N, C-alpha and C positions, 0 to 999 in steps of 0.2 A: 290262383289262376296259370294257361301253359303255355309253353312255347308255339302250340300249335295256334292258341289264340293270335300272338305276335304275326304266324306266319299270314293267317286266315284276315289281320288286320280287322278284325271285327268289334273287338273288347276295347281296342286303344286307338281311336279315330284319328289320335294326337300324333301317332307316329308316323311318319311317313311310309310307304314303300321301302325307299331306300337303304331302310335300317338292315333287310335281309340281303340285298343287292348292292351293299356298298363297295365290294371288291371291283365291280363291272366300272365303276365312274371313279377313278383315283384324282384327285385334285389336290394341288398344295394349299394348305390354308393361307389366307393373308394374314389372321389374326393381327388387324388393324389395331385392338386393341392394346394387344400386349405391348406392342411398338410404341404406344403414346406412352404406356407405363414405364419404359427404357427409357425415354424422350426424357420424362420425369424424373428419375432417377439421377439419370448423366447431369442432369442441368445442376440437380441439386448437389450433385456431389462435384460438381465442377466449381457454384458457386461456394459452398462452405466446406469444401476439404481440398481440392485441388490449387483454386488461389490461393486461399492462407496461407498452405504448404506453400506454395511456389513463393509465396514470401518469405517466408524461414532460409528457404535454399539459397535465395540471393541474397537473403542478408549475410551466409554465411560465407558471403565471397567480398563482402563489401568493406570496406577499413573506414576509421572516423571520419575520414574527407571523400567518403562517397565512392572512392577506385574500386576496382574491383582485379582482386587479387588473390595469392594460397596463400598470404600470410596468416592469417587466422588458421589455417589447417594446419601449415608447419607451427605454429605455435602451440596448439593445442596436443597436437603428439609429442613434441617434444617435453611435456610436463612427464614428470617420472609417474606420478600418480594416475597419468590416465590408461595406461595398459594397465596398469593393478587393477583401476576399479573396472576395467572393461571386461577381466578376467575373472575376479569376483563377483559381478552380476551375472557372469553366463553360469557357474557353477551353480551359487546359491540358487538365483530362477530355476536352472536346473534341477536342481535336486529338491525342491517344494514341489515344482511343475508336476515330477515324477510321481512324488506321494502324495500330493492332492488325487493325482487321476487314480491311484489306486486303493484310497480310502472311499473315493467316491463312487468308484464302482463296487466294492465291497456293500457301500450301502443300497446302491440302486439295486445291485442281486438280491440281497434279502428283502427289499421291497416287492421285485418282480420276480423271482425265481425260486422263493423259498414258502414254505406253509409256517412261519410263526406267527404269531397271533394277527390279528388283522390290526387291534390297537396299537401293536407297536410296532406295524408297517407304517403307521400313516404320523406314529410318533417319531418316526426317523422320518419319513418325507417333511414334515415341518420342521422339526429341532435342525436338523441339516441348514435350514435358511437362514436361520435366525442371524448369523456374524455380518450378514449383508444386509441386515435391518438397521445397523449402526453406522456410525461415519466411521471410515478408516482413520480419521484423523485421531481417533482414540486407541487406537489394537495397541502401538508401542506404550502408552500409559498405563494400558490396561494390564500391558505385562509386567510393568514393574510393578507398580500396585499389587499385582499378583503372584509373583515370583521373585521380585527384588527381596533387600536385606531384611526389610518390614512387609513384603506383602501378605496380604492375607492367606493363600495358600504356603507361604514359607513360616507364617505364625503356627497354622494349623497343624504342621508337622514338626515345626519345633527348628529346621535346618532349614538351609537354602536348597534346594533339591539341585539345581543347574545353574551354570552361569547363564545371564539374559542379555550376553552382549555381544555381539560379533556375528558369526556365521549361526550360531544356536540360536539366540531373540531370532534374528530376520529369518529360518527357517520355522520356526513356529509361528511368527508371524503372516508369514508369505502363504503358509498351509491355510491356515486357517481364514485368511482373505480370500483365496480361491477355491476352496473347496464348493462351496454352494455354487459357485457357477459350474463346475467341474460335474457337481452333483445333477444342475438343472440340465445338461446337458446329454450325459448318461442315462437320467432317468425317463429322458423323454424319450430319448432312442428305442429304450428298451419296448414300450408303448408298442411300438411296430414289429417287434420280434416276436415271428409265429412259434409260438412253445410249442406247435402238436410235435414241430419237428425233434424237441426234447423227449418227447412220449415214443414217438418214431426207433429213433436211438436205443432207447431202451430195451425196444422189443426187439431189435435186431440185434442185441446183445453185445452193444459197443460197452468200451470202459468207460467209469465215470468221465477220466480225463477227453479221452475222444470226444465224449458227449458236448460237454466244457467247450472244447475246443471249438468244435464244427458247429455246432447248433447256438451258442451264446455268444462266444467272442470272436468269431468270425463274420457274423455278422455287425458287429460292433468295432472292427478296426477301425474305420472311419472316424468315427465320432468320437473314439478314444484319443486318434491325434489330435480330433480336432478340439479335443477335452486338453490335450495337452500343450498343444500350442496357445491356445488361451490363458492357459493358468501362469506357463513361461511369461508369456506379454505383461500380464497385468503385476507379475514379481519385478520381471526388469524395468517397469517401467513407474512403480511406486515409488512414492517421494517420502511419503508420513511416517512410515513404521522405520526408514534408517535413521530419520532423524533423533527417534527414540531408543534404540536400541542397537543400533547399527555400530555402533564403539569407534573402533580404528581399523573398522572390516568396513575402508572405500567402495561404495557404487556408483553405479555410472549415474544412476539419477539423483545423487546426492551432489558430484561433479557437475552436473546440468544445471541444478537448482544454483548452485554458489557461483557459475558463469551469469546466470540469467538475471538472479535476484540475492546475491550473496553481498558483503560490504561493499563491493566494485563489481556493480551490475554491466555484464559486458553481454548486450543483445547479439554482437555478431560471432563472439566466439560462443555462446550459449548455441547461437544455432548450428554451428558447425558440430557441438555433441548430439544437436538435434538429430542430426543429417546421418551421424553414426548409428544413432539408435533406430534409424529407419530402414537401416540396411538388411537386418535380417528377416523384414517383409516380404524382402526378395528369394529368400530362402524359402516359408511359410509358404508364398506363394505357390512355388513348384511344387512345392511336397504337398501341399491340398489337393493340385489337381491330379498329381500320381494315386494319392489317397481316393479321389472319387472314384476310381474304377472299381475300389473295393465294395462300394453301397450293393444295398441288395436290396431290392424292391420287392415285396409280397402282393399278389394281386387278392390275397385273403389273408388277413390275421384272425387266428381261431381262439379263444377261450376258451381252454383247457384246465383240466383238474393237475393240477403236478405230481409227479413221482414222489411218494413218500421218500423222506432222507431224514432220519432223526439226528445222523450227526452233522448232516450240510448244517442242519435248521438250527441247532446248537451253538457251533462253531460260528454262524454268521451272526446268528444275531446277540449273544454274548459281545463278536468284537465290533458290532456297529454300539451297540450300548457303551462299549468300551471306549470306542471313538467320540461316542457324542459327549460323554463326562468330560474326557480330555479338554474338547474344545468349547463347552459352554463354560465349565469352571472356570474360563479365565475370565468371561464378563461376569462371573457373579460381584466382584469387587466393585462394577458400578451399581450395583443395586444396592451395596453398603454406605460407600466412602459420602455420598451426599446425605443421610441419615446419621451420621456421625460427627462429634463438634470437629475434633480434628484426627485424622487419622496420623500415624499408629499410636500417638500419644493420652489421646482422649477421647476413648470409643464409645461414651455415653449416648444416648440419643437425643437427636434433636430433630426438627422440623424448620428451624431457621434460613439454611442453604435454599430449601425447596420454595419455602414462603419467599423470602428475596429475591428469587429468580421469577416468581411469578406477578409480584409488585411490579417490575420493571415495565413502564409504561409501552415501553416499544417491543417488549415482545410477542403481545397479540400480532401485530403486525409484520413483524417478521416470519411468525409461523404463518399466517395465512397468505403472504407470499411464497413461501415454502410449499405451502397444497396446491398453490395455483400453478408454481410451476413445474410443481409432479405430474399434477393431473393432465396439464396440456403436455407435457413432455407424453407422456404414456398413452394417449389418444394421437396423438400425429407422431408419434415413433412406432406405435403399431400400423398404423395406415401407411408408413411408409416402408417399414419390414415386410409387410405383407405384400403390398405392391413389388419391393424387389424378388422376396421369395416366388410371387407369383410368375416373373419373367425366368429365372434360372429355373424353376421346377416342376412348370406346369404349361410349357411352351416349347413349339419347335423354331425358337427362334435361332438363328447362327450361334454356332459352339462361341464364338469370338465376342457375341455380346453377353453370353450367359458368362463367359471367363472374366469378362470385364469387371461386371458386380463383384464375381466372386473376390475380384482382386483386390478391390476398391474396399470390400468386406475388411481383407486380411491388412492392408496398409492401413486402417483405423484399428484396428486391434493393436499394431503397434506404436499410434503415436500418443505418447503421454501427455495428461489432461492440462500440463503447466505447459506444453508445448503449443497446443490446440487452443489454449486458452492467450497465450501471448500473440500467436498467426492470428485470432479475429482479433484482437489489440490493434494488430496492425493493419487487418485489412476492414475495420468498420470503424474507427477511431472517426469521428463528425460524419458521419452517415448517421441515418435518420433510425435505423438499430441500436447504434449506441446509447445503453445507460436504459435500454428497455426490458420487457420480460422476455419479449421474445429473441433478443441474442442467447440469454441465458436458456430458454428450452431447445434454440436451434443447436446450441453447443453440446446442450446433454443426449440429445436427439443421436447429434453425431457421435461423439464422447464413446455412447454405449449401444452401436449399431449392430458391433457385430456380432455377440451372441443372441441378442433377437431373430437376428436376418438368421441364423443357424439352427434357431429351434425351428423356425417356421419353414426355413428349408428341409428341413428335415423329414417332419411333419408332413408338407406337400406331395415330398418324392416320396414316400411310403403309401402314397394311395394310389389308387388303379388308374392307369394312365390315359384309360380312355370313357371317363367320365365326361370329358366336353365333349367329344365327336359324339358320345352317344346322344346328348343332349341336344346338339346343335341337329342332329338326323329326327329328333322328336319336334322339332321345332323353336325349341328356346335357345334366344342368343345367348352371347357368352357373360354378358353380365348377369343375367337371369341364373346360370349354370351355376355362376362363381357364388354370386347370394345364398342360392335354395340350396348347392350340393358340396360346392368343395367347403366355402366358410365355414357350413355348420359342420363339417368334420374335421375343420381346423379349429374350433370354438375353444376347447381346450388349452391348446399352445398359444392362442389368440391371449386369451385372459393370463396365463403364464410369462407372456410378452409385457400382457399389461402392467402386472405385478411388478415384471423386473425391472421395466422402465421407471414406475413410479418409485421404487423404495431405492432405488439408485440417484435418482434425481433430488430426493429427500438425503440423502447421506452426501452427495459429490460435495468435494470442495475445489477439488486442483481445475477441473477448466471452468469453472465461474467464478472464482475467486479476485481473477482481472477484471470480472466484465461489471461485476454489481456497481446498483450506483446510490445514493441516498435513498431512493423510494423505492427501490428493487432488492436491499436486502435480505439473504434469505439466513436461514435457520443456522447453518453449518459456518457460512462465514461470520456469523457472531460467535457460531466455537473457535474460530481461525483465531478472533480478536481475542477471547476470553487466553490463548492459547499465550500470546504476549506476555499477558497481565497474569500469567501464574495461576489462576483461576479456576482448578482442577475439579473444584467440587461444584461448582457452578457448570463445568464441562461436561461430568458426568451426569447432571442434575440434568441438564438438555440432549443427552443421550439417551437419558430415559423416558424424555419424551417423544424423541424420534422413532426409538424401538416401539413405544406401545402406537403411536399413528400409523405405523408400517404393520404391527401385528393386527389390527383391524384390516388394514385394506387385505395382508396375505389371506385371514381370516376368510374375507369375502370372496374374493378369487377362490379359494378351495372351498366353498360350499356352492358356488359356481361350477366347478367343474366336477362334482362327485359323479359316480357310475353312472351312465345312460344305459336306456334297455334296447329294444327292438325297435327298426324301423318301421315308417309311415307305408300308407299306401303307396304313395307316388314314390318314394323313395324307391319301393323294392321294384318296381315297376324301371327306373333307370335301372338297377342291380340286373334284372332280367333281360333287357336289351342291351346290356352291355356284355352280359354273358352270350349273348344269342351271336354278338358283332364280332367276339373275340374268337369263335371256332368257326369252322365249316359247316355247311348246312347236311351234313352228313350224320352219323350215328355217336356223332357229339351234340345232339340237339337234345338225346336221348339226357346225360349228362349233364345239360345247362336246367330241364327241365326238375331235375332230381337237387340240383343247388337251389334251385327256387324255392321248392316245395320243404325243402331242412330247417328253412328259418334261419341260416348262416350266410348271414351278409358280407359282403369282399370289406365292409369295415364297419362297425358297430355307430349309426346315426341315432339323431336325437330321437328322444318321444315329444307328444302333444304337451305332455305333462312339463317336461326339461325346459322344452321353448316356451312356456309358460312362466317359469322360471328364469330363464333369461331376459324374458319380456321386462319381469318385474328390475331384474337386475339391472339392464339399460336402462331403462325408465329415470330408476335411482339415480343414475350414476348421468344421466342428462340432465335431471333435475338440478345435480350438486352443479354441475359444467355450467349451466345458463346461468345462475346465481356469482359464478364466478367471472365471467364474462363479464354479467353488468357492470360486476363490483370492480374490474379492472380494464375491460375492453378500453375504455375513453381515456388509458392513462398508459397502456401496453406501450402506443408510440408515440407518445410524448417527447420522446426526443431525451430532455434534460429534465431535472428532476426539480429544477427552477422555475416551472411554467408560470408559479402562484405571485413568483416576487422573492421569494425566497431565499435567504442567502444560504447556498451550500458550503457548508465546513469540512474538508477533509482534514482528518489528524491523526496522526500515530500517539498521541498521548496516552500516558495513564489514566486510569481513572478520576483519580486525586488532580490533576491537570485540567482536565474535560470539567469536572463540577467547578473548578474555579471561573473556567472560562464563562461556563453556561450562567454562574452567578452573576458576574460582572456583568454580562451581557444583558440579565434580566433586569437587574439593577440600575442599568441606565437606559431602560426604555424599549428595549430589542427583546421582550418576549415575541414569543410567536413568530419572530420575522426570521426566523434561522434554522437549520435542517445541520446537527452535527451527526458525520458518520466516523466511525474510527475502523481504521486498518492497520492491521501488522505493519512494520516499519517498510523491509522486502516487497510485499503487494502493493501499499501505496506509492513507493520508492519505483516498482515497473509502471503504475500507471502514469507517473510524471513523464517520465523520460517516454515512453511509446506514445501516449497520448498526444503530449503538450498542451497547446492552447484549446484542443479539443475535450479536453478534462471538464467533467460537469460543474466541478469546486467553482464557487468563485473565491475561496480563501482557504489556506491550508496551515497547518502546523507541522513542521517536519523536522529532523534532523538537519542541520544547518549543511552540513556538506553535499546532503543529496537534494538539496534545496540549489546549492552553487550549482550542482552537474546538471541538475535537468534547466535551469537560465544559461549554461554554457551550449549546451544543446540547442535547445530548445527557444530560447529567448521570449520565456514565457510569462516573466512576471513585471507587472507594473512597481514603479516607486513605491516608496508610503510617505503620503501627503501630508498623513493626519496626527500621527503619531508625537507627542510632547517630548517626552522623557527623555532624558539625556543621559548618553552609556558612560560609566564610570572610566576611566583613562587606565587603569590598574587590570580591569575584570579578563583581560584578555580577547575582549570582543570591541573595541574601543573602532576599530575598522572597520566593521560589519557594514556591507554593502549597502546601499541606496532600500533595496529593494525587499531588505527582509529587518527584521528584528527579531533576539534571541528574547524567548518568552520564558525556557528553564535552562538549568543546568544539570546533566546527570554526570554526577559522580561513580566513581570505584570504589570498594571497599572490600575487606575480607569479610566474611560472616560464616558461625557454625552452629551446628545442633550442641547446646549444652549434653543432653541426654547420650548421643552419641559419643561424642568427647569424651565424656564422662568414664564410659563403659569400656570403650576402647585404649584408657589410660593416656590420650595423648595429651600433650600441652598446647595453649592456648598461642596459636602463631602469632608472632608480631610484625611482621615484613612479608616482602614476597618471596625474600631471599628464602626464608624459613619454610616455603611452601615447597624449596627445590629439595629439604631434607629427606632422608630416605625413609624416615621412619613415617611418613606420611604417603606412604605406596597404596595403594587402591580408595585413600581416603580423602580427593582433593576433585572438584567439578569445578574447571573453570570452561568458558565461551572461546570457542576457535574462532577466530576474528576473521576469518573467508567466511563465514556463514554470517555474522553478526558484527556491526561496529562494536557493540557492546566490550568484543576483547579487546579493542583497540586502547580501552582505560589501561589493561594489564599490559600490553605491549609499550605504550606510552610509558608510564612510570617505570619499568626496565630500560627503557633505553633511554629514557633521561638523568637514571641514576648509575647506570651501568654503562649503556653504551650499547651498539649492536658486535661489539668486537668480543671479545673470547670471555670476558666477565658475564655481561649479558646474556651471550649463547648457551652459557654455563646453569643459568640461573632459570632461563625461560626452557632450557631443553629440561631441565629438573623437575618444575614445574609438571609439562606436558608428560614425561613418564613417570610421576604419580599421579597425573589423572589420569593414565590409562584409557579405557573404555567412555570414562564417564567425561570426555571432550564435547561440548555441548554445540549443537547450531543455533541454538536458540537464547536470546538473550537471558531470557527468565528459568532457562533450563539447571544453571547450577543449583539456584536458589531452592527449585523447585525438588531438585536430587534431595537438598539440605534437609528441606522440609519435612520429606518422606522418609530418611532414615537411610535412605541409600549410599549415602557418604557423610562424612562431619563436617567437612570445609569445602566453601565454596569462596567464589570469587566474581560478582557481578555489581549490581545496580544499589548504591547506599541505603537510597530512599526505602527500596521494599525491605529489605533488612530491617531500619528502624521501624516500617510498620509495622512489621511480623511481631516484632518484642514489643511493642507498644500495646497489640493484643493479647499478648500473654502468651504467646507460642513461646516452645523452650528453644529461640532465637537469639543469637546474639551478636557482636557486631565488632570488627577495629579497624581505627584509620590506619592503614601500614605506615610506617616509618617513611619510606620512600617517598608518600604524598598521597593525597587523594584526587587524582588525575581527573579531569572532567571529559565533556561532549555538551553541546550546545543544540535544543531545538527552539525553531525559527517560525516566525508568523510571515506569510506571503500575501500578497493578491495578485492573482490572474490578471493579465491585461487583456481583456476581450474586443479591444475598440467599441464598439456603437454596442456590442452585445455587454459590456463588463458592467455588474452591479454596482451602481452608485452609493450602496449600504457597507459594501466591502470593506472600503477605507475606514469609514466611519468606525465598524467591529473591529479592526485591526488596531485602531486606534484604545478601543474600549482595554482590550485585551489585554494592550502592554499597560496602558498608564491606570487604569484602575482592577486589573485582575491580578499584577505583580505580588501586592500584599498576602493575599492567601497562597499564592502560589508560592512565596518565600517561604510557608511553614511546613510545606514539603519539599523542596527543592534550595536549602539554605542557603544559598550564593548571593552576593548583590552584586546586581548588575548595571542599575540605574543608578543616576545622581538622587541622594536621599536615602538610598536603603540599606539597610543594618543587619548584619546578620542575627539570626534568631538563636537561641541556646542551642538548641539541638544540631549548630553548626560543624561541620567536619575539622576534624583536629588541625590539619596539614593540606587545606587547598593548593592546589596547585596546578599552573597554568604550562603547556608545555612552549617549551621557547621559539619554536619554529611554527607559523600558520597551518592551522591543519586542512589540507587539500586535500585532492583526490589523490596527486602526484606524491604528497609524504603516506597518506595510505596506504598505497599501492609497495613504498619501499618498504613500509613496516611488516606488510602485509608480506612480500619476501624474505623478511628476518625471520618473520613465525614461523613461514612453512619450513624454510632450513634446520629450524629448529626441532617441528614437529616430526619431521622426517628423521634426523637424528636419533629422535627419542622412542623412535618405530623400529628401529635398526635397520631404515630402508638407504 
């Protein structure tokens, strides 16, 4: 087909004569479709980003009584640890982002610009993405179980290779966390770098370094900068990794968590920190605008054979393999721990952990929920990101419109998932979205929008910019052009975006943990609950399940995006017409004709065969989607999980307590009339304070002081009218308010690993004062009461026995100094550190240590001489007026009146008249002389913070 035939209009009747005379009739395109897409994107951003985040900003100026002041900002800035955490976050996030980008560039360069074996290239492309297939909540634990004192890799080498806590541990975790994202961005951009210029540079005699700078690095400057920004903010806003290996290296994300969901939640001050975390987004928007100028667009991407370079190939190949070995070795422990009896002391093979996991009746529904949310997130997310990419890369809309979308993407990239989840709580509590799958789907799409958008934008911007004009002159409308020409060219990137959204929706926790309901739980929220129960065998087993699912999806995506062949006849016509339009009608027509005969299109387009494969893939995906929609469609907008009349019970209780609740309810005729959903204390506390009476639950069991705080703020609980049991006068709870009754007593105790203690030659401590002895330096793990109320048990004992003066400060400061980096933010953290052999001694919940000892683990416990101080958990019924479930009051009464005998066996503290302490009761139960109020908690927390700063030399 020649250019002359196009001029004559004989062989292509569908091509309008204006193709050759378009310069004579210039006109400004209306681009109605693109304006509509822009409007849709803008409305979505406004509803699901601007409004929720505006509520967060408003909260930052509000005080408890609703007044608007700057007092919250003053209080946060005045905190000594705030500036330290900001600087620490900037340093570790910047360093890890730089390392991630360099490693990702090495891997992408090996895949695209070397002659290493094809099999190695494919292995690099696939294995680099493995970390993103796992929940980030497991990263910190994987580091501990790999490189800790008793870690897998430590045991293989016979010595601990490096200190895993503080800057080093965070750096390792952040690099592994952000490496896949950087690789996807850089590798995607490499697809659009025309490698023929590498050949030209070699022919011209340029030095290798000059060739590298001009033909490889220069076209990727913008993408490298974007990858750095993405990695920086992923690390800057991450919370999961610092809680495990952060140690005493304070970072801003942990400070935010402590304000939002610590032992004393303060949404207003937390909102201040969230605002501070958004400030860097302004700089990133400016930077990305500047970098856009360096974007290079090729009208043709040539597939050429790269010049030989054996030294280059060997160096890049070895470097890539070494990088992947270092990254993936961290996760080997996840494949080991679930299959041994008890790491690290009984490493015999067992399937008991896996069997126990899959016999859980709720697992199948939770797993199916996760699949549904992930598929819907991926499908809708692809459409949304593609629409935004078309607006900014395939349109002639005003620059302000394009920059607005870019700015929104940058802002999203800086919003921590935890803040987004809280913002959604504020914005959508009481709406039809609350407790539905759709709020989870929307949160995921918004949370992970930045990377898919950048991937699609890069893909679309590298394509020939005149395709739409050509097709319009041929008589095709805009939609047909997008579907027939642009979308097929972007198909590999679209599938990669699908995979990116899917796997992130499967592994995310931060943005959805506050938004799930009793019927919309996903697998990562189940992992979060298990973390608070220190069930790490099951956590790793669930991680394997998620990994297997994501590997299957990534495998399908990889198969669907394999290399494609030459263009079809009609698509070749579009290319020839484009060539004719973009040059003058003089001697350049000859060059255009040669280009049409060369078989080298502007961009590789899919063949009919590959189109058939895409049809099969799309059909299969559509079938799966249809099944999921049928299964969940009717329930997605149901509003509450109690639509069928079942009582919804929210709880932060341990497994033993939940089992006791269920046994009592079932034995009294309530089987199948309730749904129990477990949460971590912080997550449930956040929902109580944020949602108030709009909470899905009809009945809750929760830490008593949290219940009191929620009642004071939201007036959300009704008086209990059917409980018959009478509280003991000397239990310390005889004055419990009418809206709650204590269910259990959580006591503190010292526990230790008998094996580690013996190996270290340390004496068994008998008191909290003993823990301040320097001989225990580095061998103690305790809970920071700022992050968890479990730490309050220890501070209560010290404050009562030694006061908060000089003697008490000396004891608590000595304990914190000995704990060093093993100061935990989770109540179960100390016991996990003792179990895993990281330390010899810990202080935490007594009943957990008792259970470990009874199971035959090398764990023993000591009731400290200062006494076993306690916190209670209580049951309460939500007062929802006409919507109050009448069965809730009766079930609350059964939990107390009938469930207490079984609860006493695990929590051996009598609370009600007629109860007797069992044989496993604590040696010295104590009740703090003052009422355990939020004000007292704040007083003790201030005392604890002062001791912690002194211990850390601040």
